[in-house]
LOVEXVO-898368 format. One line per 3 residues: number of its first residue (from 1); their letters; for each residue x, z, y of N, C-alpha, C, O. Coordinates in steps of 0.2 Angstrom, whole numbers. Atoms other than C-alpha are relative to their C-alpha. Last residue first. Layout:
<pts>
NUM) a) X:Z:Y:X:Z:Y:X:Z:Y:X:Z:Y | ...
</pts>
This chain:
<pts>
73) xxx) -7:3:-3:61:-30:-16:5:6:-1:11:4:1 | -3:5:4:46:-26:-28:7:-2:3:11:-5:-1 | -2:-4:6:40:-10:-19:4:-5:-5:8:-3:-9
70) xxx) -5:-5:-2:39:-19:-2:3:3:-6:9:4:-7 | -6:5:-1:28:-33:-10:6:4:2:12:3:-1 | -2:2:7:16:-19:-17:6:-5:1:11:-4:-3
67) xxx) -3:-5:4:16:-10:0:3:-2:-7:8:-1:-10 | -7:-2:-3:13:-25:10:3:5:-4:9:4:-6 | -5:5:2:-1:-30:-2:7:1:3:11:-1:-1
64) xxx) -2:0:7:-9:-13:0:5:-5:-2:9:-4:-6 | -5:-5:1:-8:-14:19:2:1:-7:8:2:-9 | -7:2:-3:-16:-31:19:5:6:-1:11:4:-3
61) xxx) -3:5:5:-30:-25:7:7:-2:3:11:-3:-1 | -2:-3:5:-33:-10:19:3:-4:-6:9:-2:-9 | -6:-3:-2:-34:-21:34:3:4:-6:9:5:-7
58) xxx) -5:6:0:-46:-32:25:6:3:2:12:2:-1 | -2:1:7:-57:-16:21:6:-5:0:10:-5:-5 | -4:-5:3:-56:-11:39:2:-1:-7:7:0:-9
55) xxx) -7:2:2:-62:-28:46:4:5:-4:10:4:-6 | 1:5:6:-81:-25:46:7:-2:-3:8:-4:-8 | 2:-4:6:-77:-9:57:-1:-5:-6:1:-3:-12
52) xxx) -2:4:6:-68:-19:70:-2:3:-7:2:2:-12 | -2:-5:5:-72:-5:83:3:-4:-7:6:-1:-11 | -6:-4:0:-71:-18:96:2:4:-6:8:4:-8
49) xxx) -3:-2:7:-82:-32:90:5:5:1:10:5:-4 | 4:1:6:-84:-38:108:3:2:-6:9:0:-7 | -3:3:6:-72:-30:121:-6:-1:-6:-8:4:-8
46) xxx) -5:6:-2:-78:-25:138:2:-4:-5:4:-10:-4 | 4:4:-6:-94:-14:134:5:-6:2:2:-11:5 | 4:5:3:-85:-9:118:-4:-4:5:-5:-10:3
43) xxx) -5:5:2:-71:0:128:-5:-6:-3:-3:-12:-2 | -3:4:-6:-84:10:137:4:-6:-2:4:-11:1 | 6:3:-3:-94:15:121:3:-4:6:1:-10:7
40) xxx) 1:6:4:-77:19:112:-6:-4:3:-6:-10:3 | -5:5:-1:-72:30:126:-1:-6:-4:0:-11:-1 | 2:4:-6:-89:40:125:5:-6:2:4:-11:4
37) xxx) -6:-1:-5:-85:46:107:-2:-5:6:-3:-11:5 | 1:-7:-3:-101:47:97:5:1:6:4:5:10 | 4:1:-6:-100:28:95:-2:7:3:-5:7:8
34) xxx) -4:3:-6:-87:30:82:-3:0:6:0:2:11 | -6:-5:-1:-96:42:70:4:-3:6:5:1:11 | 2:-6:-3:-112:31:71:5:5:2:5:8:7
31) xxx) 3:2:-7:-103:15:68:-3:6:3:-1:7:9 | -6:1:-4:-94:23:53:-2:-1:7:1:1:12 | -3:-6:-2:-110:29:46:6:0:4:7:4:8
28) xxx) 4:-3:-5:-118:12:48:3:7:1:2:9:7 | -1:2:-7:-103:4:39:-4:3:5:-2:5:11 | -4:-5:-4:-103:14:23:0:-2:7:2:3:11
25) xxx) 1:-7:2:-117:7:12:3:4:5:1:10:7 | 6:-3:-3:-118:-10:20:-2:7:-1:-5:10:2 | 0:-1:-7:-100:-13:17:-6:3:3:-6:7:8
22) xxx) 5:-4:-2:-101:-11:-2:0:2:7:-2:8:9 | 6:1:4:-91:-25:-8:-6:4:2:-11:1:1 | 3:6:-2:-78:-24:6:-6:-2:-4:-11:-6:-1
19) xxx) 2:-1:-7:-75:-6:3:-4:-6:2:-9:-6:6 | 6:-4:1:-73:-9:-16:-3:1:7:-9:0:7 | 5:4:3:-60:-22:-12:-7:3:-1:-12:0:0
16) xxx) 2:5:-5:-51:-11:1:-5:-5:-3:-10:-7:0 | 5:-3:-4:-51:4:-11:-3:-6:5:-9:-6:7 | 6:-2:3:-43:-7:-24:-5:3:4:-11:1:4
13) xxx) 3:6:1:-30:-14:-12:-7:1:-4:-12:-2:-2 | 3:2:-6:-26:3:-6:-4:-7:-1:-9:-8:2 | 6:-4:-2:-24:10:-23:-3:-3:6:-9:-3:7
10) xxx) 5:1:4:-13:-4:-29:-6:4:2:-12:1:2 | 2:7:-1:-2:-2:-14:-6:-2:-4:-11:-5:-2 | 4:-1:-6:-1:17:-16:-3:-7:2:-8:-8:4
7) xxx) 6:-3:1:4:14:-34:-4:1:6:-10:0:5 | 4:5:4:17:1:-29:-6:3:-2:-12:0:-1 | 2:5:-5:24:13:-15:-4:-5:-4:-9:-7:-1
4) xxx) 5:-3:-4:25:27:-28:-3:-5:5:-9:-5:6 | 7:-1:4:33:17:-41:-5:3:4:-11:1:4 | 3:6:1:46:11:-28:-6:1:-4:-11:-3:-2
1) x) 3:1:-7:50:29:-22:-4:-7:-1:-9:-8:2
</pts>
């Protein structure tokens, strides 16, 4: 189980780093997909930066770091 958690952590960090490097390539498609839902449009009118799309790679990196640390304990 520890090896799987470690491997998933390394994978998540790698994908997060790649995602943060190429954000201009994938973020427009994510915004188009999210704003097809009317609930996202209404929430976005009240909360600035709601979909947090630029932060998705950082969340992946944090998840990967958590999995790596968890596998070491």
